[in-house]
N, C-alpha and C positions, 0 to 999 in steps of 0.2 A: 417785370415781363422778361421772358427769355430773349436773348439777342436775336435768335432766328425768328421768333415770333414778332419782334419789332419790325424787322425787314418785311415780313409778310403783312403786317398791319399797314405800313406805309404804302406798299404796293396795292393793297386792297382798297385803300382810300382813293388813290390815283385812278384805279380801275373803275370805281363807282362814279367818279366825276365824268369820265369818258362815256361809260355805258349809259348813265342817266341822260347825258346830252344826246347820245345816239338815238334814243327813243323818240325824241322830239324831231330831230332832223329827218329820220326815216319816216315818221308820221307825215311830215310836210311833203316828203317825196312821194309817198303813197297817195296822198290827196291829189297831187299834181298829175300823177300817172292815171288815177281813177277818173279824172276829169276828161281824159281823151281816149279812154279805152276801158276794157273790162277790169274791174277791181280785183285785187288779190284775194278778197274774201269769197269771190265766186270762181276762183281758179285762174284769174288773169295773171300774166307775168310781164305786163307792160312796164312795171316799175324797174325792170332790169335795164331799160333804156333811159331812165330818169337820172341825170347827174346828181341831183340832190340826195336821192336815195343812196347812191354810192358813197357820197360824202358821209352820210350817216353810217353806212356799212363800214367804211374805213375807220371812223371814230369808234365804232363798236369793236372792231378787230384790235385796235390799239388797247382799248380797255380790257378786252379778253386776254391779250398777251400779258398785260400787267397782272391780271387775275391768275393767269396760268402760272406765272413765276411765283406769285404769292402762295399758291398751293404747294410749291416745292419747299418753301421755308416755314410754313405754318400749317397746323392741322385744319381740316375742313370746318370744325366747330368754331374756329376763330374767323376764318376768311369768309365763309358763306354768309353769316349774319350781317357782316359789314356791308353787304349788298343793299342794306336799308338806306345807306347814304345815296345810292343811285335813285331811289324812290324820291328822296327829298329834292335832288337835283332836277329830276324829270317833272315833279309837281310844280316847282318854282318856275322852271322854264316854260311849262305848259301854260301857266298863269299869264305869262307875258307874251308868248309867241303864238299860242294856239287858242287864246281866249277861253281856256278851261279854268274857270275861276277857283282860286284857293281860298277857302273860308277860314274863319278864326279857329274852328275846331280842327281844320286841316293843319294849321300851324301847330296846334297842340299835338297832333299825331306825329308831326315831324320831330318835335322835341322829345316825345316818348321814344321814337326810333333812336335818337342820339343817346339818350340815357341808357336804354337797353343795350345798345352796342357797346357803350363804355363798360357796363357791368360784365358783359361777355369777354371783352378784351382783357380785363383785369383778372379774370379767373380762368382763362383759357389754358388747356393742358399743354405740355411740351410736345413738340413734334417727335414722332416715333423714328428712331434711328434705323435706317435700312441701307444695306450695303450691296444689294444686287436686285435686279428686276425679278430674279427667280424667287426671292423672298416675297415680293408683291404678288407673284403668281400663286404662291401657296396661300396667301391671304384671300385672294380672289376665288380660289377653288375650294375653300372650306364650305362644308354643307350649308351653314347658315346663310352665307352670302349667295351661294348658288340658288337657294330657295327664294331669296329676295329678288335676284335677277330674273328668275323664271316668272315670278309673280308680277314684276314690273312690266316685263315684255307682254305677258298675257293681258294685263289691264290696258296697256297702250294699244294693242291690236284691237281690242273691243272698242275703244274710243275712236280709233282711226277708221275702222271698217264699218262699224254699226252706228255709233253715236254721232260721228262727224257729219255724214251726209244728212242725217235727220234733225239734229239739234244744234249743229255747229253755229248756225246763224243767229240763234236765239238764246243759247245757254253759254255763257262765258267760260264755264268750267270745263267744257269739252276741249277746246284748243289749248287752254292754259294747263289743263291736266296732262295732256300729251307732252307739252314742253317740260313740265316739272318732273314727271316720272322719268322720261328719257334723260332729262338733265342730270338727275342723280347718278345715272350710269356714266354720263359724259364726264362728270367731275372725277369719279373714281378712275376712269381710264386716262384722263388728262393728267391727274396726279401721278399715275404710274409712268406715263411717258416723260413727264417733267423730271421725275427722280432719275429715270434712265439717262436723260440728257445731262443732268447735273453730274451723275457718276462718270459719264463718258468724258465730260470736260475736265473732270478731276483726274483722269488717266485710266479709269477702268471701263473699257469698251463694253457697252451693253447692246450694241447693234447686232452682235453675233448671236444673241438669244432670240429665238422665234417669238417668245412672249412679248418682247418689245413691239414687234410689228403687229401682233394681234391686238394689243392695247391701242396702237395707233389707228388701226382700221376701225375698231369699235368707236374710238373718239370721233373720227371723221364722219362715220355714219350717223352717230347720234347728233352731232352738231348740225348736219344737213337737215335732219328731221326737225330739230328744235327751231332752226331759222325759218323753215317753211311754215310751221304752225304758229310761230310767234308773229310772222308777217300777217297771217290770216287773222289772228286775234287783234293786232293793232289796227288793221284795216276795218274790222267789224265793230269794235267797241272803243269806248273812250280811253285815251292813254292813261289818265289818272286812275282808272278802274283796273286796267290790265296790269300796270306796274306793281301795285301792292299785292294783288292776289297772286300774281306770278311769283313775286318774291316770297310770300308766305308759304306757298306750296313747295316751291323749289327748295327753299331753306330747310323746311321740315323733312322732305324726302332725302335731301343730301346729308343732313346731319344723321338721320336714321341709317342711311347706307354706310356712311363713314364709321359710325359707331359699331356696325356689324363687321365691316371689313378690316378697319385699322385699329379697332378696339380703343378709340380715343379716350374713353373714360376709365380705362384700366389704370389702377394705381392712384386715382384721384380721391380726395376725401369727400365725404358725403356733403359737407358744407360747400365745397367748390362746385360740385355737380348741381346742388340746389341753386346756387347763385347763378350759374350759367343758364339753368332752365328758367329761372325768374327773369333773367335778362332777355332770353328768347321770347318769353311770354309778353314782356313789356314791348319788345320790338313788334311782335305780331299784333298787339293791341294798338300800337301806334299806326300800323299799316291799315288796320280795320277802321280806325277813326278817320284816317285820311281818305279811305275808300268811301265811308258813309257820308262824307260831306260833298261828294261829287255825284252829278247826274250822268248816267250813261248816254252815249250817243243814241239817236233814234235809229231803230233797226233799218238796215238797207232793204228796200223793196226789190224782190227778185221776180215779181210777176212779169212774165214775158211781154204782156200787152201794155203795161203801164207806160213805159217810155216811148212806145211806138204808135199808140193809137189815141185818137181824141176821146174825150169823155162825154158821156151823154147823161143828162139829168131829166127825171120825169117830175113834172109840176102839175098842180091843180090850179087852174085859173079861177077867177072870181065868178065866172059864169058856169062853173061846174065841169068844164071840159078839161081833158088831159092835154098837156102840151109838152113836147119833147124839145130839149135845148142842148146844143153843143156848148162846150166851155168857151169857144171863141165867139159865140153869138152874144150879142148884147142882151142884158137881162131886162125883162118886162117888169114894171112896178106892180102889176096886179096878179101875182101868182103866189102860191104857197107850196113848198116842197113837201110831198107826202110819201113818196115811194122809195126810190133808191137811185144809185148812180151805176151805170153800166159802162163797160168798155167794149169796143168793137173794132174790127179791122176791115 
């Protein structure tokens, strides 16, 4: 393994440990906040006043900083797949702290993630040598990557404006799709900013180039969007379902974007590329198995009358007469329910 890749590998592992833990801590914070106000999944922001959520947020920030530095030293095709380790951490912690049970096949999925990550690490390409942020700007403005960027933004807008309000509460792919697509652009801009900081610290000031600030603004914007929709996904669906699907989509989009922008696979042998793809498929298989062993949370009921109004049931008594009963009324032993339950205010 190249020396710079080794540094990136260690930082990516540390990052995964912190990020995997943050999923669980933030989930517990979201649950506490949802118990006393509107949930994040329905547009509530009460979690911002919940200390436990902020602990999770700080943990995630530490992990993201480590991940940020890892992208400076190693290519995205090495760093991003190692995010599978965060899935293992979150699945194990969810088993003990959130009572989201990890089955035997889930353990098998974790092992596959580890094996696949190992294969990827052993065959990862060397990081591209870049001496100026202007070089990154040239890579970002090549026609192929501009086409990818335009397509990603268009799909994200459709998911946000059309699919989100209609299917966000029932289809897990909506919120996670937004996070993953925008996330691929986040990684590209974060990597550009990281390289600019590294070059500046080495004595070549990159702050004088407007491209550095453009990359920084894009990174901040994308991160805010990601966090918002990731919170909504975590608050709506089971953590052990969100983590692997988010990882699989995010990794795929990021590797694809990096291959276009930084030409990560240029100069590699066919066997190395095949090994990396096999490693990626192994990791994705592991996350799929881990996902298939878990049951999603029950969907949150957003019916306006459900939490506010008492419930009425219609029953048929033994003498053939209809009888209306509220939930708080005692039940009579001589009736049969035949019609429906209604809500009223």
